[in-house]
C-alpha positions in Angstrom: 53.2 63.8 85.1 55.4 66.3 84.3 57.9 68.7 85.8 58.3 72.0 84.5 62.4 73.3 85.7 62.9 77.1 86.1 65.3 78.5 83.9 66.2 81.0 85.6 68.6 79.7 88.1 70.6 78.6 85.5 70.8 81.5 83.4 71.9 83.3 86.9 74.3 80.5 87.3 76.3 80.8 83.3 75.9 84.2 84.1 77.9 85.0 87.0 80.3 82.0 85.5 80.7 84.1 82.4 81.8 87.1 84.7 83.8 85.5 87.0 85.5 83.9 84.0 85.5 86.9 82.5 87.5 89.2 85.4 89.9 85.9 86.6 91.2 87.1 82.2 91.4 90.3 83.2 93.0 89.7 86.3 95.9 87.6 84.6 96.6 89.5 81.6 95.8 93.6 83.1 96.4 93.2 87.1 100.3 94.0 87.5 100.9 91.5 90.3 103.4 93.3 92.7 106.0 92.1 95.6 106.0 94.5 97.9 108.2 94.1 100.9 105.6 94.9 103.7 102.4 96.4 105.2 101.5 100.4 104.9 101.6 102.1 108.1 98.1 103.4 107.0 97.2 105.5 104.1 96.8 109.0 104.5 98.9 111.1 102.3 99.6 113.5 104.4 100.6 111.9 107.4 102.4 108.8 106.5 105.8 109.0 104.4 106.7 105.6 105.0 108.1 103.9 101.5 105.4 101.4 101.6 102.3 103.7 101.8 104.1 106.1 99.1 105.0 103.3 96.5 101.2 103.2 97.0 99.7 106.7 97.1 101.6 107.5 94.6 99.1 105.8 92.0 96.0 106.7 93.8 97.1 110.8 94.6 98.5 113.2 92.5 100.2 117.3 93.3 99.5 120.5 91.9 103.3 119.4 90.1 105.0 116.5 89.0 108.9 115.0 88.7 109.5 113.7 85.7 111.8 110.5 84.5 114.1 113.8 84.4 114.1 114.8 87.5 112.3 118.1 86.3 109.6 120.1 87.3 106.1 120.0 85.8 102.2 120.1 85.5 100.4 118.2 87.6 96.7 119.2 88.4 98.4 122.7 87.5 98.8 123.3 84.2 100.9 125.8 84.6 101.2 128.7 87.3 103.1 131.7 87.1 105.7 133.7 89.9 105.4 137.3 91.2 108.8 139.3 90.6 109.2 139.7 94.7 108.8 135.8 95.0 106.1 136.0 97.7 103.0 135.1 95.2 102.2 131.7 93.2 99.3 131.5 91.0 98.5 128.1 89.7 95.8 127.7 87.2 94.2 123.9 87.3 93.7 121.7 84.7 90.3 121.1 83.3 88.5 118.1 83.3 90.2 116.3 86.9 88.0 114.5 89.0 88.4 112.6 92.3 87.5 108.8 92.4 83.8 109.8 93.3 82.8 111.5 90.6 83.5 115.1 92.5 85.4 117.7 89.7 88.9 119.2 90.9 88.1 122.3 92.5 90.4 124.9 94.1 88.5 124.4 97.8 89.7 121.3 97.2 93.7 122.6 96.7 93.2 125.1 99.6 92.1 122.4 102.1 94.5 119.9 101.0 97.4 122.1 101.8 96.0 123.8 104.6 95.6 120.0 106.2 99.1 119.9 105.6 100.1 123.4 107.0 97.7 122.5 110.0 100.2 121.6 113.4 96.8 119.3 114.6 97.3 116.7 111.2 101.3 116.5 112.5 101.8 115.9 108.6 106.2 115.6 108.7 105.4 117.8 105.3 104.1 120.7 106.9 107.9 122.1 106.6 107.2 122.1 103.2 104.8 124.8 103.8 106.1 127.0 106.4 106.4 129.8 104.9 103.2 130.2 103.5 101.3 133.3 104.9 97.5 131.9 103.3 95.9 130.1 100.2 93.1 131.8 98.7 91.3 131.7 95.7 91.2 134.0 93.3 89.3 134.3 89.6 89.3 130.2 90.0 93.1 130.1 90.3 95.0 129.0 93.7 96.9 131.3 94.9 99.5 131.1 97.5 101.0 133.8 99.3 104.6 133.6 101.2 106.2 135.4 103.7 109.0 135.2 102.7 110.7 133.7 99.3 111.0 129.9 98.5 112.6 128.8 95.5 112.6 125.2 96.4 108.6 125.4 96.9 107.4 124.3 93.1 108.8 121.2 93.3 108.3 120.5 96.7 104.9 120.5 96.2 103.9 117.4 94.3 104.2 115.7 97.0 101.4 117.0 98.8 98.6 115.1 97.6 95.0 117.0 97.0 92.4 115.0 98.5 87.9 115.9 98.4 87.3 118.9 100.4 84.9 116.8 102.0 87.4 114.3 103.4 88.3 116.3 105.2 84.9 116.4 107.2 86.2 112.7 108.0 90.0 112.6 107.4 90.2 109.3 110.2 89.1 107.8 106.8 92.2 108.9 104.6 94.0 105.9 106.7 92.1 103.3 105.6 90.2 104.5 102.3 91.8 106.9 100.1 90.4 109.4 97.4 92.2 111.0 95.1 92.6 111.9 91.2 95.1 109.3 90.4 95.4 107.1 87.9 94.5 104.0 89.5 91.2 103.9 92.4 91.7 102.2 95.9 89.8 99.3 96.1 90.7 97.0 99.0 93.0 96.8 102.0 93.5 92.8 103.2 95.9 93.1 106.1 99.4 91.6 106.2 98.5 89.7 102.1 97.8 92.7 99.7 96.5 96.6 98.6 94.3 96.7 95.3 93.8 99.3 93.1 91.4 99.4 90.1 91.6 101.9 86.8 90.4 105.3 86.9 88.0 105.3 83.9 87.8 109.2 84.7 91.4 109.8 84.5 92.6 113.0 83.1 95.2 112.1 81.0 94.2 110.0 77.9 95.4 106.3 77.5 96.3 106.4 80.8 96.3 104.1 83.0 96.7 101.2 80.8 96.7 98.6 83.5 93.3 97.3 84.6 94.6 97.2 87.9 97.7 96.9 90.5 97.8 94.5 93.7 100.4 94.8 96.0 101.7 92.0 97.8 102.9 92.2 100.9 106.0 89.4 100.9 108.0 90.1 104.3 110.6 87.4 102.8 112.8 88.2 100.6 113.1 84.5 99.7 109.9 84.0 98.7 109.5 87.6 97.0 112.9 86.5 94.8 111.1 82.9 93.6 107.7 84.1 93.2 109.6 86.5 90.9 111.8 83.8 89.0 108.3 81.3 88.7 106.0 84.4 87.8 103.9 84.3 90.6 104.7 88.2 91.0 105.6 90.5 87.6 107.1 93.5 89.7 109.3 94.2 92.6 110.0 97.3 93.4 113.2 98.4 95.4 115.6 95.3 95.4 118.3 94.9 97.5 121.8 94.3 95.7 122.0 90.5 97.0 118.4 89.3 94.8 118.4 91.9 92.4 122.2 89.7 91.6 119.7 86.3 91.8 117.2 87.7 89.7 119.2 89.3 87.2 119.8 85.4 86.2 116.7 84.4 86.3 115.2 83.6 82.8 112.2 86.0 82.3 113.4 88.6 84.7 114.6 91.9 84.0 116.6 94.0 85.4 117.0 98.2 85.3 118.9 100.4 87.8 119.1 103.9 88.4 121.0 106.1 91.0 118.7 106.3 94.5 117.9 110.0 96.1 117.1 108.1 98.9 120.0 106.9 101.9 120.1 104.5 104.5 121.1 106.2 108.5 121.5 105.5 112.1 119.6 108.7 113.5 120.1 110.4 117.0 117.6 111.7 119.6 119.8 114.8 120.6 117.7 115.4 123.4 118.6 113.2 125.8 121.9 111.4 126.5 123.7 109.9 125.3 122.8 111.6 121.7 122.6 115.0 123.5 126.4 115.5 123.3 128.0 116.5 120.1 131.1 114.7 121.2 129.4 111.5 121.3 127.1 111.8 118.5 131.1 112.7 116.3 131.8 109.6 118.4 129.8 107.2 116.6 130.6 108.4 113.4 134.0 107.8 113.8 133.3 103.9 114.9 131.3 103.7 111.8 133.0 102.1 108.2 130.9 103.6 105.7 133.3 101.2 103.5 131.7 98.0 105.0 128.6 99.1 104.4 128.9 99.2 100.7 130.1 96.5 100.9 128.0 94.0 103.0 125.0 95.1 102.6 124.7 96.6 98.5 127.9 94.3 97.6 129.4 97.6 96.3 126.4 98.8 94.5 126.1 102.0 96.0 128.0 105.3 97.1 128.9 106.2 100.7 126.7 109.1 101.9 127.4 112.6 102.9 124.2 115.2 104.0 123.6 114.9 100.7 124.1 112.5 97.6 126.3 112.6 95.3 124.9 112.2 92.2 123.3 115.8 93.3 126.7 116.6 91.1 126.2 120.4 91.9 124.9 120.8 95.5 127.2 118.0 97.0 130.3 118.0 99.0 132.7 115.3 98.8 133.5 112.9 101.4 136.6 112.5 101.6 136.0 116.7 103.2 134.2 114.7 106.3 137.2 114.0 108.7 134.8 111.7 110.8 134.7 109.5 107.6 137.8 108.2 108.3 137.1 105.0 110.1 138.6 105.3 113.5 137.2 103.3 116.4 140.2 104.6 119.0 139.1 107.9 117.7 136.0 107.1 118.8 136.6 105.3 122.3 138.5 108.9 122.7 136.1 110.8 122.0 133.4 109.2 123.9 136.3 109.6 126.7 135.8 113.1 126.6 132.4 113.6 126.9 132.7 111.6 130.2 130.1 108.7 129.6 131.2 105.5 130.7 132.5 102.8 128.4 131.3 100.6 126.7 128.2 103.2 126.3 125.1 101.2 125.8 122.5 102.4 123.3 119.8 100.6 121.8 118.7 101.2 117.8 115.3 100.9 116.4 115.7 99.3 113.2 113.3 99.6 110.2 111.9 96.1 109.2 113.4 96.7 106.0 116.1 93.9 104.4 118.5 97.1 103.4 117.6 98.3 107.1 118.3 94.9 108.9 121.3 94.5 107.3 122.8 97.8 108.0 121.8 97.7 111.8 123.5 94.5 112.0 126.7 95.6 110.5 126.7 99.1 112.3 126.2 97.2 115.5 129.3 95.4 115.3 131.4 98.2 114.2 130.1 100.1 117.0 131.1 97.8 119.4 134.9 98.4 118.2 134.3 102.1 119.1 133.2 102.0 122.8 129.7 101.6 122.0 127.8 98.5 123.5 124.0 98.1 121.1 120.7 96.6 121.4 119.5 96.3 118.6 114.9 96.5 118.7 113.2 95.0 115.8 110.3 96.8 115.3 106.8 96.1 113.2 106.4 99.0 110.8 103.9 100.8 113.1 105.8 100.8 115.7 108.5 102.3 114.2 106.6 105.1 112.7 104.5 105.7 116.1 108.6 105.8 117.6 109.8 108.1 114.9 106.9 110.1 114.9 106.9 110.6 119.1 110.9 110.9 119.0 110.5 107.7 121.1 113.7 106.4 120.6 117.5 106.6 121.4 118.6 106.2 118.0 117.2 104.5 114.8 118.5 102.4 111.6 116.6 103.8 109.0 116.0 104.4 105.1 115.0 108.5 104.3 114.1 109.6 100.7 115.4 112.3 99.2 114.7 115.0 96.6 115.8 117.4 93.3 116.3 120.0 96.1 118.9 120.2 98.8 116.1 122.1 101.0 114.1 118.9 100.1 117.3 117.0 102.5 118.2 119.7 105.1 114.6 122.3 106.9 112.2 119.5 107.4 114.3 117.5 108.7 116.8 119.8 110.8 115.0 123.0 111.0 113.5 123.6 114.7 110.3 122.8 115.2 110.6 120.7 111.5 107.8 118.6 110.7 110.6 115.7 110.4 112.8 117.3 113.1 112.2 113.9 115.7 115.8 114.4 117.0 114.7 117.6 118.3 118.1 119.2 117.2 118.3 122.7 117.3 120.7 124.9 115.6 119.8 129.1 115.7 122.8 129.6 113.3 121.3 126.6 111.1 117.8 128.0 111.1 119.1 131.0 109.4 121.0 129.7 107.0 118.0 127.8 105.9 116.0 130.2 106.0 118.8 131.8 103.2 119.1 128.5 101.8 115.0 128.7 100.2 115.3 132.3 99.9 118.3 132.6 97.7 117.6 133.1 93.9 121.0 133.2 93.0 122.6 129.6 92.7 126.5 130.1 93.5 125.4 132.2 97.1 122.8 128.7 97.9 125.8 126.8 96.5 128.1 128.3 99.5 124.2 127.8 101.9 124.2 124.4 101.6 128.3 123.3 101.5 128.7 125.3 104.7 125.2 123.0 106.2 126.5 120.2 105.0 130.0 120.7 106.6 128.4 121.2 109.7 125.7 118.6 110.0 128.4 115.4 108.7 130.0 114.3 111.6 128.2 116.5 114.9 124.6 116.3 113.3 122.0 114.0 114.7 121.2 111.9 111.6 124.8 109.6 110.8 125.0 108.9 107.0 125.6 105.8 106.1 125.1 104.6 101.9 123.2 105.9 99.0 122.2 102.2 97.0 121.0 102.1 93.7 118.1 101.5 93.3 116.7 98.2 91.3 113.5 96.9 90.6 113.0 93.5 88.9 110.0 92.4 86.3 108.4 90.0 83.9 110.0 90.2 80.6 106.1 91.3 79.2 105.7 94.0 81.4 106.7 96.8 79.1 106.3 100.8 79.5 108.2 101.7 83.3 110.2 103.6 84.2 112.2 103.6 87.0 112.9 107.4 88.1 116.2 108.1 91.8 112.6 109.7 93.4 111.5 105.5 93.5 108.1 106.9 93.0 106.2 104.3 90.9 104.2 106.9 88.9 105.3 105.1 85.5 102.7 102.1 86.4 100.4 104.5 84.7 102.2 104.3 81.0 102.9 99.9 81.7 101.5 97.3 79.7 101.2 93.3 80.4 102.1 91.6 77.1 100.6 88.4 77.0 
């Protein structure tokens, strides 16, 4: 009696094993393991501005323009553009051969739909202020044409941050929070809550030869010591936005390379001016006098930072030196005197929400101690990222300690944040004179004239504005020595991961 054994199951098992081994080799060799300090607060590029979301989304989405490593404005999804002499009409010619990750070709309708979604008040986009001067957006002869009500000198650079999504995705835009679809070098693969977000190579990417990696895996590792140990032993190969304490340790670790560039972002104390006690400008001024920014630079950044004014010192053509702001001279007794003038009972009890980020947490603890010497009684409220962002968007706070990103133009810092009713003016700040200045700053084409306007804005904001500007830290990146081709840029964007390779 003989028994016949089917070879088909064995063949399938061997094929599956071979495929698994091939994938494992591919993942080991070409998927970059990234150590991220927290989860993204959703992945909708028009709604969520949090750093951990933007780090991921910059590899998935693109705008009409881009910012290169020298902070120059270069073509993105638009291959070229022209501006009318009166500054009121912008024409963008789209790059040919661009496909979304779902296989659909990029069209003017996608651009128009995306930008109009950002403009729509129902979206609640924090980027809406960048388009507040737009009259309409139309297609003409295959080009995207943006008509403005008033000129806006910074518009072309600001379009870099406005992600273009497929028009059909807007019919059910809620899905963008979980399943992003862009034109970028990497495609969304999977999001495992509190574990990782994985991206895979976009084989149809419109820039020939990019990306060079098979994928990116953003591992969510909240503990700094775990990220540090993982970088040292090779579990992780890339660690963006490293704090000063950790970078000192990693700089001594074998097989780890560190880089540094100036950071256009800053740390801050934000204040809600729509309700007591920060509706009183004397209380806001008191908070500034109670702070000791030098201590923050030493204690949080180990001296590897600069004191932040309303504009960072690295923007040398625009920034007013912080020495010109009286409240930057730490004076707890002056703070107490201002609280007395404000007519509030001392110690003045306030609650400060804290962004779940290592730098923000360390900053908040030092700020708490400093304010208590200046007549405040401070309770720190630690929040997970979703709750922090939700409260921030809803202006549901008395004060908060956080980090803000920056840009290459003064308008990037001021209009969206301080203009009455602007998209990230969660502080409910309103100053009609400043509104006029910010409108004029956008429209002015003469740089000397713009400089005078923004000098005045900085001096108005420094001591009695809704933000106490703290520090501009250096931006550190750590990577294993076999990571090649990455270039850090002061905007914190990881766009140059498209050029990155992993040597064996």
